[in-house]
Structure formats: structure tokens, C-alpha cells
N, C-alpha and C positions, 0 to 999 in steps of 0.2 A: 764533931768528927772532921778532921782536916786531912785531905788527901796529900800524900807525899809529893805529888806533882804540882801542888800549889806552892807559891812563894809567899811566906808570911814574915814580915819584918819582926825581929825579936822584941821590939819596943811597942808593937801593936797590942792593944788590949781587947782580946777576943773572949767572949763568954764561953764556958765549957761546952754548952750544947749547940753552938753555932756550927753549921755545916758549910764547908768551903770545898767546892768541887775542883777537879784538876784544871791546871793551866790558868788559874786566877792569881792575881798579884795584889797583895795587901801591903801598903807602905807603912812607914812609921807614923806616929801621932794619929792613929786611927783607933776608934772605939766602935765595937760591934756588940750589941747586947743580945740577951738570951733568945734562943729560938729562931734566929734569922738564918735564912738559906741564901748562900752566895753561889750562883751557877758558874759553869765553866767560862773561861775567857773573860772574866770580869776584872776591871782594874779599879781599885779603891785607893785613892791617893791621899797624901798627907792632909790632915784637917777634917777628915770625914768622921761624922758621929751618926751612927745608924742604930735605930731603936730596936725594940723587941719584935720578933715574929714577922719581920719583913721578908720579902722575896725579891732578889735581884737577879735578873735573867741574863743570859750570855750576851756579851758585847757591851754591856753598860760600863760607863766611866763616871765615877763619882769623885768629886772634889778636885778635878783638874784646875789649874790656875785660870783666872778670868781671861777672857778674850778682850781685854781692855788695855790699851797702850799706856794708860796712866798707872796701872798696877805696878807697884815698886817692891813686891816681895813681902809685904806685910803679912803677919800671921793672921789668917782668917780661917773660917770653917764652912762646912756644909752640914746641916742638921736635918736628918731624916727621922720623922716620927715613927711611932709603933704601927705595925700591921700595914705598912705601905708597900704597894707593889710597884716595882720598877722593871719594866719590860725590856725587850731586846734593844740594844744600841741606844738606850737613853743616855744623855749627858747632863750632868748637874755640876755647874762650876762654883768654885768658892766665892766668898764675898770679897769686897775691896774695903778700903778705908772708910767708905760711906756708911755701911752697916756692919762690916766685919763678918757677916755671915749670910749665907743663903739658906732658907728654911723651907722644908716641905713637911706639912703637918701629918698628924695621925690619920690612918685609914684612907690615904690617897691612892689613886691609880694613875701612874704615868705610862701610857701605852707606848708601843714601839716607836723609836726614833724621835721621841720628844727631846727638846733641848730647853733647859732652864739656865738662864744666864746669871751672872753675879748679882748678889744683893736682892734677889727676888724673895718674896714670902708667899707661899702657896698654902691656903687655909685647909684645915682638916676636912676630910671626906670629899675633896675636890677630885674631879676626873679631867685629865687632859688626854684627848683622843690621839690617834696615831699622827705623828709628824707635826704636832703643834710646836711652834718655835716662839719662845718667850725671851724677849730682850731684857737688858739689865734694869734693875730697880722696880720691877713690876710687882704690884700687890694684888693678890687674888683672895677673895673672901671664902669662907667655909661653904661647902656644898656647891661650889661653882662647877659648871661644865663648859669646856671649850671644845668645840667640834674639830674634827681632824683636818689637818693641812692648814690650820689657822696660823697667822703671824701677829704677835702682840708687840706693839711699839714700846720702846723704853719709857719708863715712868708712868705707864698706864695703870689705872686701878680698875679692877673688876669686882663688883660687889658680891656679897654672899647670896647664894641661891640663884645667881644669874646663869643664863644659858645662851651661848652664842652658836650660830650655825657653822657647819663645816666650811672650810675655805674662807673664813672671815679675815679681813684686814682690820685689826682692832687698833685704831689710831687715837680714839678718844675714850674717856672713862665710861664704863658700862655700869649703871646703877644696880643696886641689889634688887632681887626678886623678878627681874625682867627677862624677856627673850629678846635677842638681838639677831638680826638677819639682814640679808641683801647687801648691795654695794652701791654707795657707801653704807657702812654698817649703821643701822638705825633701830629704833624701838619697834618691836613686833608683838606687843602685848606683854602680859606677865607670865611667869613660869608656873602656871596654875597646876599643871600635872605634877611637876616636881614638888611643889608645896603640899599638895594633897598626899603624896607618897610619904612626906615627912610629918604628917599629922596636923597640918594647918586646917582650921575649920573653914567652912564656906563664908562665915561672917568675916573672918580675918582676911581671906582672899579677896572678898569684896572691898574691904577697907583699903588694901594695897592697890587694887584696881582703880578705886576712886582717886587715890593720890596721884597715880600716873595719868589718869584721865585729865586731871587739872594741869599736870606738867606738860603733857604732850598733845592733848586733844582740845584744850579749851581756847586756844588762840592767844593765851597770855605768854609773855616772856617768862624766863625762868625765875627772875627776881620777884615778879608779881605773883607768879604761881606759888612759890615757896612761902611768901608772906600770907597768901590766902589759906594755904594748908595749915600754917601755924595758928591762924585766927579761927578757922572754921572747923577744924578737926581735933578731936580730943587726943591728948598725948597717949602714945602707946610705944612699945619697944620698936615696932616696925616703922611707925611714922617717924620716930626720932632717929632711927638708923638711916632712913632715906634722907631726911633733912641734913644730918651730919655729913653724909656722903656728898650730897649736892653742894653744900656750902664749902666743903674742904677740897673740892676738885681743883686741880692746878692745870691740867691739860684741857679741861672743858668736857662737858657731857655730850655723849652722842646725841644726834638729832632724831626727831621723828621722820617718818618717810616723806611727809609732805612739807618739811621745813627746809 
């Protein structure tokens, strides 16, 4: 159901049961799939790909060109997964020549005033609380939670199931399964409550806790700690994910509080 007071470019591809409220603008080269609701005063610009059963609230701007002076008008996209909520005044910018797209996965929640810059990838079921500001090229794993008013530096990686406190300045990579807090941002234990909510057993949580005890609390440097984890701990999906994340970090891993 499209309101007559909304503007929809004739080349936009809108599924039949999408609802577009008055005073919203849909540009050309836009795809919006079934069941999605577009609130009033939303602007969806060229290159947007919005999935099924999403909700986009008033004031949001999806697929504006990147705030990157190197952007030369290349054809890029924003891809929003199914069932994702985009609250008031959220902005999600298109990609650049680096990745050619900005991606927000399925079942995410971007609370009011969140900004997602160019070439970011936000994993499925992640939650970015009010006014989180994410710079370009950031990678966020699935089920991550970023507290309100946080700022994430460009090229940072935040691992799956990680949780950072409100007001965080995220300058270094945040490994999977951990809690991050204080200033400067550092290790504050593992995200055990979130993991239990997602069905992780006590045995698996204890395994993750032991891995991070070796990394952050044993007094070993990261290289030695990772070697010891590989030698002494049996392979598992969680162990291997942590090791891959640590070995692939380019910006460096956040420190512990006493480091």
C-alpha cells in the first residue's frame, strides 16, 4: 500500500505488499522486498536493497553516498537483511570501491540516530544502541551488542557475541564472546549472560573463559598465549574462531585493564 503523498521513482522495484507512508522518497535503483514497512519522512536513495519484513522509522536515510572524499561516484549498494529494524534518524551510507557495498544482516536492530558508514558489515542479530557512530570499513560479528553513544574507529573489527558498554571509544579490535568496558576500552570478562541466552552450555562458557584467562590474565604476551592455547586446548569452533580473530587482527587487540 503506497500513499499518494510518497514519491516513488518508477524504476524502483517495490514488492506488492510493502507499505510506504506519506512524505517518504524512494529513488531509482532501489529494491524493497515483501512485508517491509517504510515510515513517514524516510529517504531511500539509489543503491538500497532492503529485505523482507523490515521496519524503517521516520527520518532514516538509507544509501546516501559515502562521506568519503575519495568516492568517485562508483556504483555501490547498501544491503539490509530480512526483519531488521531501523529506528528514527538512522543513516546507512553506500559502499565505495573498497567493498562496493555496506551490509546490515538479518534480524538486526539499529536504534535511533545510529550511523553506519561506507563499507561496513554488521552481522546478523546485532544490536547497535542509540547514537552509536560506526566509521568506515568496520566489521561487526553476529549477535554483537554496542552500547549507546559509542564511537567505533574505522577498520575496527568487533567479534561475534561481543558486548561493549555505553559510551565506548572503540579504537582496537574487540575479540568474540567478550565484554568490553571502561576507558581506554579493555577486557571485562566474557559475555556469559548473552551466551547463556543463546543456548551455550556452562561447559562451553568455561572453555571460552579459560581461553581468555590465558590471553588476558596469565601474564603472557599475545603470541605466547595463543601458542599455548593451540597446544593445550582441544580444537573447537569457539577456540578456532578466537584464534582466527586474534591472528587476523590488523589494528591490534584491545588490552586488559591491567595491561
